[in-house]
C-alpha positions as CSV (number, residue, x, y, z in Angstrom):
1,M,0.4,0.1,-0.1
2,E,1.4,3.5,-0.7
3,L,1.1,6.7,0.7
4,G,-0.7,9.5,-0.9
5,Y,-2.2,13.5,-0.2
6,F,-5.3,15.0,-1.0
7,T,-5.7,18.7,-0.4
8,M,-9.3,20.5,-1.0
9,P,-7.6,22.7,0.4
10,L,-9.6,23.7,3.9
11,H,-9.1,27.4,4.8
12,P,-11.9,29.5,7.0
13,P,-13.7,32.3,5.2
14,G,-11.9,35.5,5.2
15,S,-8.4,34.0,5.4
16,D,-5.4,35.5,3.9
17,M,-5.5,33.7,0.2
18,T,-1.7,34.6,-0.3
19,K,-0.9,32.9,3.1
20,T,-3.2,29.9,2.6
21,L,-1.2,28.9,-0.6
22,E,2.1,29.7,0.8
23,D,1.1,27.4,3.1
24,D,-0.6,24.5,0.7
25,L,2.5,24.7,-1.1
26,D,4.4,24.0,1.7
27,Q,3.0,21.0,2.6
28,I,3.3,19.6,-0.7
29,V,6.9,20.4,-0.6
30,T,7.5,18.8,2.5
31,L,5.6,15.6,1.2
32,D,8.2,15.5,-1.6
33,R,10.9,15.3,1.1
34,L,9.3,13.1,3.1
35,G,8.5,10.5,0.4
36,Y,5.2,10.5,-0.5
37,Q,4.0,9.1,-3.8
38,E,1.2,11.7,-4.5
39,A,-0.7,14.8,-3.7
40,W,-4.1,15.9,-5.5
41,I,-5.4,19.4,-5.1
42,G,-8.8,20.4,-5.5
43,E,-10.7,23.0,-7.4
44,H,-13.8,25.1,-6.6
45,F,-14.5,28.9,-7.4
46,T,-17.3,29.7,-4.8
47,A,-16.3,27.7,-1.8
48,Q,-14.3,30.0,0.6
49,W,-13.2,26.9,2.5
50,E,-12.1,25.1,-0.3
51,N,-9.7,28.4,-2.2
52,I,-7.9,27.3,-4.9
53,P,-9.8,27.7,-8.1
54,A,-6.7,26.9,-10.3
55,P,-5.0,23.8,-9.2
56,D,-3.2,23.5,-12.5
57,L,-1.6,26.8,-11.5
58,F,-0.5,25.7,-8.3
59,I,0.8,22.6,-9.7
60,A,2.8,24.3,-11.9
61,Q,4.5,25.8,-9.4
62,A,4.6,23.1,-6.7
63,L,6.6,21.0,-9.7
64,A,9.6,23.6,-10.0
65,L,9.7,23.3,-6.0
66,T,9.8,19.5,-6.2
67,K,11.8,16.3,-7.3
68,D,9.5,12.9,-7.2
69,I,6.0,13.6,-6.1
70,V,3.5,13.1,-8.5
71,L,0.5,15.9,-8.5
72,G,-2.8,15.6,-9.8
73,T,-6.2,17.8,-10.0
74,G,-8.4,16.5,-7.1
75,V,-10.5,17.3,-9.6
76,T,-10.9,18.8,-13.0
77,C,-14.2,19.8,-12.6
78,M,-15.6,19.9,-16.2
79,P,-18.9,21.6,-15.8
80,S,-16.8,24.6,-15.0
81,H,-14.5,24.2,-18.5
82,N,-14.5,24.3,-21.9
83,P,-13.3,20.7,-23.5
84,F,-11.1,22.8,-26.5
85,E,-9.6,24.7,-23.8
86,I,-8.8,22.2,-21.0
87,A,-7.6,19.9,-23.2
88,H,-4.9,22.2,-23.8
89,R,-3.9,23.2,-20.7
90,I,-4.0,19.4,-18.8
91,A,-1.4,18.7,-22.1
92,Q,0.9,21.5,-21.5
93,L,0.6,20.7,-17.6
94,D,1.6,17.4,-18.2
95,H,4.7,18.1,-20.7
96,M,5.9,20.3,-17.7
97,A,5.3,17.4,-15.6
98,K,7.3,15.0,-17.6
99,G,5.2,12.3,-16.0
100,R,4.6,13.6,-12.7
101,F,1.3,13.9,-13.4
102,N,-2.3,12.7,-12.5
103,W,-5.6,14.1,-14.2
104,G,-8.5,14.1,-11.9
105,V,-11.9,14.4,-13.4
106,G,-14.8,14.7,-12.3
107,S,-18.4,17.0,-12.5
108,G,-18.0,18.6,-8.7
109,G,-20.3,18.9,-6.5
110,F,-20.4,22.3,-5.0
111,P,-23.5,24.3,-5.3
112,G,-22.3,27.9,-5.7
113,D,-20.1,26.3,-9.2
114,F,-23.2,24.5,-10.5
115,T,-24.9,27.9,-10.3
116,V,-22.0,30.1,-11.8
117,F,-21.8,27.6,-14.9
118,G,-25.4,26.9,-15.3
119,F,-26.2,23.4,-14.0
120,D,-29.5,22.1,-11.8
121,P,-27.4,19.7,-10.0
122,K,-30.9,18.0,-9.5
123,T,-31.2,16.9,-13.1
124,G,-28.0,15.0,-13.2
125,E,-26.9,17.0,-16.3
126,Q,-23.4,17.6,-14.9
127,R,-22.5,14.0,-14.9
128,S,-23.6,13.3,-18.1
129,M,-21.5,16.8,-19.6
130,T,-18.8,15.3,-18.0
131,R,-18.7,11.9,-19.6
132,D,-19.2,14.0,-22.8
133,A,-16.1,16.4,-21.9
134,I,-14.1,13.5,-20.9
135,D,-14.1,11.6,-24.3
136,L,-14.2,14.9,-26.6
137,V,-10.6,15.7,-24.7
138,L,-9.3,12.4,-25.2
139,Q,-10.6,12.7,-28.7
140,M,-9.2,15.6,-29.7
141,W,-6.0,14.5,-28.3
142,E,-5.8,11.2,-30.6
143,D,-7.5,12.3,-33.5
144,P,-8.6,16.5,-33.6
145,K,-10.4,16.3,-36.6
146,P,-10.8,19.7,-38.2
147,G,-14.7,20.8,-37.8
148,L,-17.9,22.3,-35.6
149,Y,-17.8,20.7,-32.1
150,E,-21.6,21.8,-30.9
151,H,-22.8,20.5,-28.0
152,K,-25.5,22.1,-25.3
153,H,-22.6,23.5,-23.0
154,W,-20.0,24.0,-25.9
155,R,-19.5,25.4,-29.3
156,F,-16.0,25.5,-31.2
157,T,-14.2,24.5,-34.4
158,I,-11.0,22.8,-34.9
159,P,-9.9,24.7,-37.9
160,E,-8.3,22.9,-41.1
161,P,-4.7,22.5,-41.1
162,Q,-2.7,25.4,-43.1
163,D,0.6,23.8,-42.3
164,E,2.6,26.6,-44.5
165,I,2.3,29.1,-41.5
166,G,2.2,26.5,-38.9
167,L,-1.8,26.4,-38.0
168,R,-2.9,23.1,-37.0
169,Y,-4.4,21.6,-33.5
170,H,-0.7,20.1,-32.4
171,V,-1.3,20.3,-28.2
172,K,-0.9,16.6,-26.9
173,P,0.2,15.0,-23.5
174,Y,3.6,14.4,-22.6
175,Q,2.3,10.6,-21.5
176,K,1.2,8.5,-23.8
177,P,-1.8,8.4,-24.9
178,H,-3.0,10.5,-22.1
179,P,-2.2,10.9,-18.3
180,P,-3.4,8.3,-15.8
181,I,-6.6,9.6,-14.9
182,G,-8.5,9.0,-11.6
183,V,-12.3,9.7,-10.5
184,A,-13.5,10.2,-7.3
185,G,-16.7,8.9,-5.8
186,V,-18.9,9.7,-2.9
187,S,-22.2,8.2,-2.8
188,E,-23.0,4.6,-2.3
189,K,-22.5,2.1,-6.0
190,S,-21.5,5.0,-7.1
191,D,-21.7,5.9,-11.6
192,T,-18.6,7.6,-11.1
193,L,-17.0,4.5,-9.8
194,T,-18.6,2.5,-12.4
195,L,-17.3,4.8,-15.3
196,A,-13.9,4.5,-13.6
197,G,-14.0,0.3,-14.0
198,Q,-15.1,0.4,-17.3
199,R,-12.1,2.8,-18.5
200,G,-9.4,1.2,-16.2
201,W,-9.1,4.5,-14.3
202,M,-7.7,5.2,-11.1
203,P,-11.1,5.4,-8.6
204,M,-10.8,7.3,-5.5
205,S,-12.9,7.1,-2.5
206,I,-13.9,10.4,-0.6
207,N,-13.2,11.1,2.8
208,I,-16.2,11.4,4.7
209,V,-17.8,8.2,4.6
210,P,-17.9,5.1,6.5
211,S,-16.5,1.7,5.5
212,R,-19.8,0.3,4.2
213,I,-20.0,2.7,1.7
214,V,-16.2,2.7,0.7
215,K,-16.6,-0.9,0.1
216,S,-20.0,-0.5,-2.3
217,H,-17.4,2.0,-4.1
218,W,-15.4,-1.1,-5.4
219,D,-18.8,-2.8,-6.0
220,S,-19.5,0.2,-8.3
221,V,-15.5,-0.3,-9.8
222,E,-16.0,-3.9,-10.3
223,A,-19.6,-4.0,-11.8
224,G,-17.9,-1.2,-14.5
225,A,-15.1,-3.3,-15.4
226,Q,-16.9,-7.0,-15.6
227,S,-19.4,-5.2,-18.0
228,V,-16.8,-4.5,-20.9
229,G,-14.5,-7.7,-19.8
230,R,-11.9,-5.8,-17.8
231,V,-10.9,-7.1,-14.9
232,A,-10.7,-4.2,-12.3
233,D,-7.2,-3.6,-10.6
234,R,-7.4,-2.7,-6.7
235,S,-3.6,-1.6,-6.8
236,L,-5.2,1.8,-9.0
237,W,-7.9,2.3,-6.1
238,R,-6.8,5.7,-3.8
239,V,-8.8,5.6,-0.4
240,A,-8.6,9.1,1.4
241,R,-9.1,9.2,5.1
242,E,-8.3,12.3,8.2
243,I,-5.3,10.7,10.0
244,Y,-3.4,12.3,12.6
245,V,-0.9,10.0,14.6
246,A,0.8,11.2,17.5
247,E,3.1,9.7,20.3
248,T,0.0,8.7,22.2
249,T,-3.3,7.8,21.4
250,E,-4.6,10.0,24.3
251,I,-2.1,12.4,22.9
252,A,-3.3,12.1,19.2
253,R,-7.2,11.9,19.9
254,K,-6.9,15.1,22.3
255,E,-4.6,17.2,19.6
256,A,-7.4,15.9,17.2
257,L,-10.7,17.1,18.5
258,E,-8.7,20.4,20.0
259,G,-7.5,20.9,16.6
260,T,-8.1,21.9,12.9
261,I,-9.6,18.8,11.9
262,T,-12.9,18.8,14.1
263,R,-12.5,22.6,13.4
264,D,-13.2,21.6,10.1
265,F,-16.1,19.3,10.1
266,E,-18.0,21.7,12.7
267,D,-17.8,24.6,11.0
268,Y,-18.2,23.0,7.4
269,F,-18.9,19.5,6.9
270,L,-21.5,19.1,9.5
271,K,-23.0,22.4,8.9
272,S,-22.8,21.9,4.6
273,L,-23.7,18.6,4.0
274,P,-27.2,19.0,5.8
275,L,-28.4,21.1,3.2
276,V,-27.7,19.1,0.4
277,K,-29.1,16.4,1.8
278,M,-25.5,14.4,2.1
279,L,-25.3,14.0,6.2
280,D,-26.3,10.1,6.1
281,L,-23.4,9.4,4.2
282,M,-21.3,9.8,7.3
283,K,-23.6,7.3,9.3
284,T,-22.5,3.8,9.9
285,D,-26.1,3.1,10.2
286,V,-28.5,5.3,8.3
287,N,-30.8,5.1,11.3
288,M,-29.0,6.8,13.6
289,P,-30.0,10.6,14.4
290,D,-28.4,13.2,12.8
291,A,-27.3,14.5,16.2
292,D,-25.4,11.3,16.7
293,V,-22.6,12.5,14.0
294,N,-20.4,15.1,15.8
295,A,-16.9,15.5,16.4
296,E,-16.7,12.0,18.7
297,Y,-18.4,10.0,16.7
298,L,-16.2,10.9,13.4
299,L,-12.9,10.1,15.5
300,D,-14.1,6.8,16.2
301,N,-15.9,6.1,12.9
302,I,-14.5,7.5,10.4
303,F,-11.3,9.1,11.4
304,I,-8.2,7.3,11.9
305,V,-6.2,8.6,14.8
306,G,-3.9,7.4,17.7
307,S,0.2,6.4,17.9
308,P,1.7,4.6,15.3
309,D,0.8,1.3,16.8
310,D,-3.2,2.1,16.7
311,V,-3.5,3.8,13.4
312,A,-1.5,0.9,12.0
313,E,-4.1,-1.8,13.4
314,Q,-7.2,1.0,11.8
315,L,-5.6,1.1,8.6
316,R,-5.2,-2.4,8.5
317,R,-8.4,-2.7,9.7
318,L,-9.9,-0.5,7.0
319,H,-8.1,-2.2,4.6
320,E,-9.5,-6.0,5.4
321,D,-13.5,-3.8,5.7
322,V,-12.8,-3.1,2.1
323,G,-11.0,-5.7,0.6
324,G,-8.1,-3.9,0.0
325,F,-6.7,-0.9,-1.6
326,G,-3.6,0.5,-3.4
327,V,-2.8,4.1,-2.5
328,L,-4.0,5.5,1.6
329,L,-4.6,9.3,0.9
330,A,-4.1,11.2,3.9
331,M,-6.2,14.4,3.7
332,G,-4.8,18.1,3.8
333,H,-5.9,20.7,6.7
334,E,-4.6,23.9,7.6
335,W,-2.5,21.9,10.1
336,E,-1.8,24.4,12.9
337,P,0.5,24.1,14.9
338,R,2.8,23.4,12.0
339,D,5.0,21.4,13.9
340,A,2.3,18.9,15.1
341,W,1.0,17.9,11.3
342,L,5.0,17.7,10.5
343,R,5.2,14.9,13.5
344,S,1.9,13.2,12.3
345,M,3.3,12.9,8.6
346,T,6.9,11.7,9.6
347,L,4.8,9.3,11.7
348,L,2.6,8.2,9.3
349,K,5.2,7.8,6.4
350,Q,8.4,6.6,9.0
351,E,6.8,5.0,11.5
352,V,3.0,3.5,10.5
353,M,3.7,2.3,6.6
354,P,6.5,0.0,7.1
355,R,4.3,-1.5,9.9
356,L,2.0,-2.3,7.0
357,A,4.4,-3.7,4.2
358,D,3.2,-6.8,3.5
359,L,-0.7,-5.5,2.7
360,A,-0.8,-6.1,-1.0
């Protein structure tokens, strides 16, 4: 099992964006130095808490400051982009990364962003648009035929080549046939993860759901793979989790309850998820009262918190409960004080992961 990172990021409304970008970038540089395999960076336009609207720009800067870590969009929200433009931006970024890039794609989920770009999430139209847009980007990278490309959500023309003046569609990715593609799943029996199975893409399970839903995510991947005669590969599966490690479990639990993880869940997730009728996703039992979904419940049922021994045991149990996965993604937060975050990430890499070396 490999180790990576996923940052939305998470910063309270009113934060200084210059500083938060610098702090998030410093996290990536630190994780590269610690030997983390990969890091994914989220994209939102109207979410004050998740305040990176252009992960490709963030990744471009991070590439110059890191050596080994693979960076990915987490995710490019396709309803927010014109396929012609995003095909060029992602292909260019892939060349800049020289192979250190994964392309995470999805339909998004933040209500304000849907409003900006004219989508009603109740219709599910954002999901069909996403599939159409991804297919078109892949088609353009493979065989960019000249002509008019018209859809309800875009209209552009690839011009006829004029080789005497060097005019033609010409930008294709560095990695062939394209960067590795990852898609994130949230709900039980996720359609998005069925698509991942059909295409052989990297499935990613979100951080806020218990094992019962994470397990169902792999069922979707397998069903998608079987529908087209593929064999699903668990080594591609990424599972995200809130993880906090300290010298003792008592210290870890106290710091988690009093720190940024609890702040971010109490002030953001536990307030916003009920508004979009998604709080049930956090429940181990859908019949439990909403009021019981609090910081202590999350600490006991979804977060991974404790000493290196206890965290290793919890991760081993998670791995067994869902049937195995390839990459663990530790979630990003503001992590103040920074020394405590650095201690946690170091212990996770150097003390916890060696205890799980037998997992495959």
